[in-house]
N, C-alpha and C positions, 0 to 999 in steps of 0.2 A: 442643269435643271434650275430654273429660276423660282424663287419663292414669291408668290403673289398674294396680296391681302384679299381674303374672301369678303365679298360684299353681298349683303343680304338680297338686294334687289337686282343684282347683276347689271351688265352694261346697257340693257334695253330701257331701264328706268332712269330718270334724271337724277343727278347727284343730290338734288335738293331734298330727296327723301331719306338720305343717309344722315344719321345722327352726327357723325363726325363733320360732314360738309356743312350742316346747318350751324354747328357751333362755330366753325371757322367763318362762315358767311356773316353771322350776326355778332361775332366776337364775344360769344357767351363762354364763360369759364366752365370747364368740365368739373363739376362739384363732386362727382362720384370718386375721383381719384385725388382730390386736393385735401390737404391737411389744414384744418382751420386754425389749429394751435390754441384751441379753447377747450378747457375741461371744467365741468360743473359737477359738484357732488355735495351731498348733505351729510352733516353729523346730527346728533340729537339736538344740538344747541344752535347750529348755524348753517347757512348755505355758503359754500366755498367755491370761488371761481379762480382758475389759474389760466393765465394767458401768456403766450410766448411773445417776448419783445426783445429778441437778441440785439445786443449792441446799443441799447437805449439806457441812458442814465435815469436814476429815479426822479431827478428834477424835471425830466422831459415827459413824464407820464402823468396823465390826468384821468382821474376816476370819478364818475358821477353816478348817483343812484337817484332816479326820479320815479316815484311810485314803485313798481316792481321791475323796472327796466334798468339794467346796469350797463354803463358804457365805459370802455377803456380806450383811451386815445393816447398815442405816443408818436413823437416825431423827433428825429435827430438829423442835423445837417452838419456835414464836415466839409470844410473848404481847405484845399491845399493849393498854395500859390508859390511859385518860384519867380523871383524878380532878378533881373540883371541890369544894373545901372538905371533904375527907375522905369524900366520897360517890363511889362508882363510877358514872360516867355512861355509860361505854362500855368494853367489854372484848371483845377479839377474840383467839381462839387459832387458830393454824394449825399443823397437824401433818402432816409428810410422812414417810413411811417406805418403805423398799425392802427386799425380802428375796429374794435369789437363792440357789438351791442347785442344783448340777449335779455330775454324775459326770465326772471327768477321763478323757480317752481313753487315757492311758498311766499306767504306774507312775511316781510322782513322789517326790522327796525333800522332804517338807514342812518339814524343819528349816531349809532354805535358801530358803524362800519369801519374796518381797518384795512389798509392796503400796504403791501411790502413788495419790494423788488429785490430778487436775489438770483444771481446766475442767469440773467436774461428772462426770468419768469416773474410776472406780477401775480401775487396771491392776494385776493380780496376776500375777506371774511365778513359776512353780514349776518348778525344774529337774527334768529327767527323771532317773531312776536310770540308772546306768551300763549296766545290762542292756538298757534301752530306747533308748539313744542309737544312731543309725545308725553302723555300722562299715564302713569301706572294706576290701574284700577284694581283695588283689592277684591279678591274673589272669596266669598264666604259660602259656607254650607247652608243649603236651604233648610229652614226649620219647619 
């Protein structure tokens, strides 16, 4: 017995109505199953963004904040070359790049932003503006 993939429209409908065929036809990525490698969370004091950039040195990472948009770009290029008597016999180039761009959920002070790379993860900490920080309101008994 053969296992056959079930198709919603069956053989009488053109494959163009099938989501999988449409993605292949237009070369659209399937975002539902992809891992973007970007985590965003807030503390009381700051917005923190973590982006995966495996194999990239900290000197190859560029972080910019423009208004409320954070962009993390990273690129690394490795060239391996073997030569025998001044003739190239083998040459291999590996290029890895990442480009993340996201809107931050709060107003931030970009002049005090910090970025660090550790174990293939860029961590960007951007302090919130004073207006967006939570404030404690004293509750008193009504007289």
